[in-house]
C-alpha positions as CSV (number, residue, x, y, z in Angstrom):
1,X,-2.2,-5.3,-20.7
2,X,0.5,-6.0,-17.2
3,X,-1.7,-6.6,-13.7
4,X,-0.7,-3.7,-11.2
5,X,-2.4,-4.6,-8.6
6,X,-3.3,-8.3,-7.4
7,X,-5.6,-9.0,-4.3
8,X,-5.1,-13.0,-3.2
9,X,-7.9,-14.3,-1.0
10,X,-8.2,-11.6,0.6
11,X,-10.6,-12.2,4.0
12,X,-11.5,-9.9,6.2
13,X,-13.7,-10.2,10.1
14,X,-14.9,-7.8,12.2
15,X,-15.5,-9.4,15.7
16,X,-16.4,-12.0,15.0
17,X,-18.3,-11.5,11.5
18,X,-16.9,-12.7,8.3
19,X,-16.8,-9.5,6.4
20,X,-15.2,-10.6,3.7
21,X,-14.2,-13.8,2.3
22,X,-11.9,-14.6,-0.6
23,X,-12.0,-12.2,-2.6
24,X,-9.3,-12.8,-5.6
25,X,-8.7,-10.3,-7.9
26,X,-6.7,-7.9,-10.4
27,X,-6.6,-4.8,-11.8
28,X,-4.6,-4.7,-15.0
29,X,-3.0,-1.4,-16.5
30,X,-5.3,1.1,-19.2
31,X,-8.6,-0.9,-17.8
32,X,-11.2,0.1,-15.6
33,X,-12.3,-2.5,-13.6
34,X,-15.8,-2.0,-11.4
35,X,-16.9,-3.5,-8.3
36,X,-20.3,-3.9,-6.9
37,X,-22.9,-5.0,-5.0
38,X,-25.6,-4.3,-2.8
39,X,-24.7,-2.4,0.4
40,X,-23.0,-4.0,3.1
41,X,-21.5,-6.4,0.4
42,X,-17.8,-5.2,1.4
43,X,-16.5,-2.7,-2.0
44,X,-14.9,-0.6,0.8
45,X,-13.1,-2.6,3.4
46,X,-11.7,-4.2,-0.4
47,X,-10.3,-1.0,-1.0
48,X,-9.6,-0.5,3.4
49,X,-7.7,-3.4,2.9
50,X,-5.5,-2.3,0.0
51,X,-4.5,1.0,0.7
52,X,-3.6,0.0,4.9
53,X,-6.5,1.3,6.6
54,X,-7.8,-2.1,7.9
55,X,-5.1,-5.2,8.5
56,X,-6.8,-8.4,6.4
57,X,-7.3,-11.6,9.1
58,X,-6.0,-13.5,6.0
59,X,-5.2,-12.9,2.4
60,X,-2.1,-10.9,0.0
61,X,-2.2,-7.7,-1.8
62,X,0.5,-7.3,-4.0
63,X,1.5,-4.4,-6.4
64,X,3.5,-4.5,-8.9
65,X,4.6,-8.2,-7.6
66,X,4.8,-7.0,-4.4
67,X,3.5,-7.7,-1.0
68,X,1.9,-4.4,0.5
69,X,-0.6,-6.5,2.7
70,X,1.2,-5.0,5.9
71,X,2.2,-1.7,5.0
72,X,1.1,1.3,6.5
73,X,-1.2,4.0,4.4
74,X,1.4,6.6,3.6
75,X,3.9,3.9,3.0
76,X,1.6,2.3,0.0
77,X,0.4,5.7,-1.4
78,X,3.9,6.4,-2.5
79,X,4.3,3.3,-4.2
80,X,1.4,4.6,-6.5
81,X,-2.0,3.5,-4.9
82,X,-4.4,6.5,-4.9
83,X,-8.0,6.5,-3.3
84,X,-10.7,8.6,-3.4
85,X,-13.7,8.5,-0.6
86,X,-16.7,7.6,-0.6
87,X,-17.5,10.7,1.4
88,X,-15.8,13.8,0.9
89,X,-12.0,14.2,2.5
90,X,-11.4,17.9,1.7
91,X,-10.2,20.9,3.5
92,X,-13.2,23.1,3.3
93,X,-10.9,26.4,4.5
94,X,-8.6,25.7,1.8
95,X,-8.4,27.2,-1.5
96,X,-9.0,24.2,-4.2
97,X,-5.1,24.3,-5.1
98,X,-3.8,24.1,-1.4
99,X,-6.1,20.3,-1.2
100,X,-4.6,19.1,-4.9
101,X,-0.8,20.3,-3.6
102,X,-1.8,18.0,-0.1
103,X,-2.2,15.2,-2.6
104,X,1.3,15.1,-3.5
105,X,2.7,15.3,-0.1
106,X,3.5,12.1,0.5
107,X,5.8,12.5,-2.7
108,X,8.0,15.3,-1.5
109,X,11.5,14.8,-0.2
110,X,14.2,17.2,0.9
111,X,15.6,18.0,4.1
112,X,14.8,19.3,7.3
113,X,16.8,22.6,6.8
114,X,15.7,23.2,3.1
115,X,12.0,23.0,3.7
116,X,12.8,25.6,6.9
117,X,14.1,27.8,4.4
118,X,12.6,27.0,1.8
119,X,15.1,26.9,-0.7
120,X,17.4,24.8,-3.1
121,X,15.8,21.3,-3.3
122,X,12.7,22.4,-1.4
123,X,11.8,25.1,-3.5
124,X,12.5,23.5,-7.1
125,X,10.2,20.7,-5.9
126,X,7.3,22.4,-5.1
127,X,7.8,25.0,-7.7
128,X,7.6,21.6,-10.2
129,X,5.0,20.9,-8.4
130,X,3.2,23.6,-9.1
131,X,3.5,23.3,-12.4
132,X,2.2,20.2,-12.8
133,X,-0.6,20.7,-11.0
134,X,-2.3,23.5,-12.8
135,X,-1.2,22.5,-16.4
136,X,-1.8,18.8,-16.0
137,X,-4.2,18.0,-13.7
138,X,-6.2,21.4,-13.0
139,X,-6.9,21.2,-17.4
140,X,-7.7,17.5,-16.8
141,X,-10.8,18.2,-14.8
142,X,-11.3,21.6,-16.0
143,X,-11.1,23.2,-12.7
144,X,-9.0,26.1,-14.1
145,X,-11.5,29.0,-12.8
146,X,-12.2,27.4,-9.7
147,X,-8.8,27.1,-8.3
148,X,-8.2,30.0,-5.7
149,X,-12.0,29.3,-4.5
150,X,-12.3,27.7,-0.9
151,X,-13.5,24.3,-1.5
152,X,-16.6,24.9,1.4
153,X,-18.3,27.4,-1.2
154,X,-18.1,24.6,-4.4
155,X,-21.0,22.8,-5.0
156,X,-20.6,19.2,-3.7
157,X,-20.1,17.7,-7.9
158,X,-17.1,20.2,-7.8
159,X,-15.5,19.0,-4.7
160,X,-16.0,15.6,-5.6
161,X,-14.2,16.6,-8.7
162,X,-11.0,18.6,-6.7
163,X,-10.8,15.2,-4.3
164,X,-10.6,13.2,-7.5
165,X,-7.5,16.1,-8.6
166,X,-5.9,15.5,-5.0
167,X,-6.0,11.6,-6.2
168,X,-4.1,12.4,-9.2
169,X,-1.7,14.6,-7.6
170,X,-0.3,11.6,-6.6
171,X,0.5,10.4,-9.7
172,X,-0.9,6.9,-9.0
173,X,-0.7,3.7,-11.3
174,X,-2.9,2.0,-9.4
175,X,-6.3,4.9,-8.7
176,X,-9.3,3.3,-6.3
177,X,-12.5,5.6,-7.2
178,X,-15.3,4.7,-4.0
179,X,-18.6,5.9,-5.3
180,X,-17.2,9.0,-7.4
181,X,-20.8,9.8,-8.8
182,X,-22.8,9.5,-4.9
183,X,-25.3,12.8,-4.6
184,X,-25.0,13.8,-7.7
185,X,-27.2,14.3,-10.4
186,X,-27.8,13.1,-13.9
187,X,-24.8,15.3,-15.4
188,X,-22.4,15.7,-12.7
189,X,-22.9,12.0,-12.8
190,X,-21.7,12.6,-17.5
191,X,-19.2,14.9,-16.0
192,X,-17.7,13.0,-13.8
193,X,-18.1,9.2,-16.2
194,X,-16.1,11.4,-19.3
195,X,-13.6,12.5,-16.9
196,X,-12.5,8.4,-15.2
197,X,-12.2,8.2,-19.2
198,X,-10.1,10.5,-20.0
199,X,-7.7,9.8,-17.2
200,X,-7.9,6.6,-18.7
201,X,-6.4,7.4,-21.9
202,X,-4.1,10.7,-20.7
203,X,-2.7,8.6,-17.9
204,X,-2.8,4.8,-19.0
205,X,-3.0,3.5,-15.2
206,X,-5.8,0.6,-13.8
207,X,-8.6,2.4,-12.2
208,X,-10.7,0.4,-9.5
209,X,-14.1,1.7,-9.5
210,X,-16.9,1.4,-6.9
211,X,-20.1,2.8,-7.9
212,X,-24.0,2.1,-8.0
213,X,-24.4,3.8,-10.8
214,X,-25.5,0.4,-13.0
215,X,-25.9,2.5,-16.2
216,X,-22.6,4.4,-15.7
217,X,-20.4,0.7,-14.9
218,X,-22.0,-0.6,-17.5
219,X,-21.0,2.1,-20.0
220,X,-17.5,1.9,-18.7
221,X,-16.1,-0.6,-17.5
222,X,-14.1,-3.3,-19.4
223,X,-14.1,-6.0,-16.3
224,X,-16.4,-5.7,-13.2
225,X,-16.1,-7.6,-10.1
226,X,-19.2,-8.5,-8.3
227,X,-20.1,-9.6,-4.1
228,X,-22.8,-10.7,-2.6
229,X,-22.5,-11.3,1.3
230,X,-18.8,-10.3,1.0
231,X,-18.1,-13.2,-1.6
232,X,-17.1,-13.0,-5.4
233,X,-19.8,-14.7,-7.2
234,X,-19.1,-13.0,-10.7
235,X,-16.2,-11.6,-12.0
236,X,-16.2,-10.9,-15.8
237,X,-16.9,-8.4,-18.6
238,X,-20.3,-6.2,-18.2
239,X,-22.4,-8.5,-20.7
240,X,-21.5,-11.1,-19.7
241,X,-22.0,-9.9,-15.9
242,X,-25.3,-8.2,-16.9
243,X,-26.6,-11.8,-18.5
244,X,-25.7,-13.9,-15.3
245,X,-28.6,-15.5,-13.8
246,X,-26.8,-14.3,-10.0
247,X,-26.0,-11.5,-10.4
248,X,-29.4,-10.4,-11.4
249,X,-30.9,-12.6,-8.4
250,X,-28.6,-10.3,-6.3
251,X,-28.2,-7.5,-7.4
252,X,-30.0,-6.1,-10.8
253,X,-32.9,-8.2,-9.6
254,X,-35.0,-10.8,-11.0
255,X,-35.8,-10.9,-14.8
256,X,-39.3,-11.0,-15.1
């Protein structure tokens, strides 16, 4: 499989405190790569460095073979890296459909006059966008019945699904999911795992997943990166990770 995203010797310090040290991994097209580790291990910091919210202290990030380390967040999004957040970041007073459409704003490029008058290219692009969202993303995530609902009236699990839909509206080639099942009950977690697998099957993109639910991680991941105090201690298949002594000690608990 083609490696779409590459993280090379990534390090990040905050006020002299080292949060990440020499992180190396690559995400391949058509696979789910999970990143796990105890709280404070640096998982979300990796996502923030990849997407331009943080500037790495050292190291490089490559997307499709080209360095993107110092690009701004909107430039990285335009290239094809979408993400969700650990805490829901939706506009609660807007509808589901309007929230999803906002995810595609970085892709819209037309002149000021066309935009103000809403005609010609601007109108055509907006209509194409709406059609794609309604016939692809909304159907894929099974949110047809709530597309005109105000987001703030939805359950937590549905709001997480809407946030996932918004990330997909960006047409990402790499999808970064930061704890997509955090705060969910068992049924919602199982639904989210199913949707992630459906996205992989339908779109064949690279999915990088930060998740604490070890059952879900072991079930759906192709490979797993394990962090401990900002250092990579393992990167392998779920079966090998499950039996790795370093991982058992740092994260899964000592074997008895």
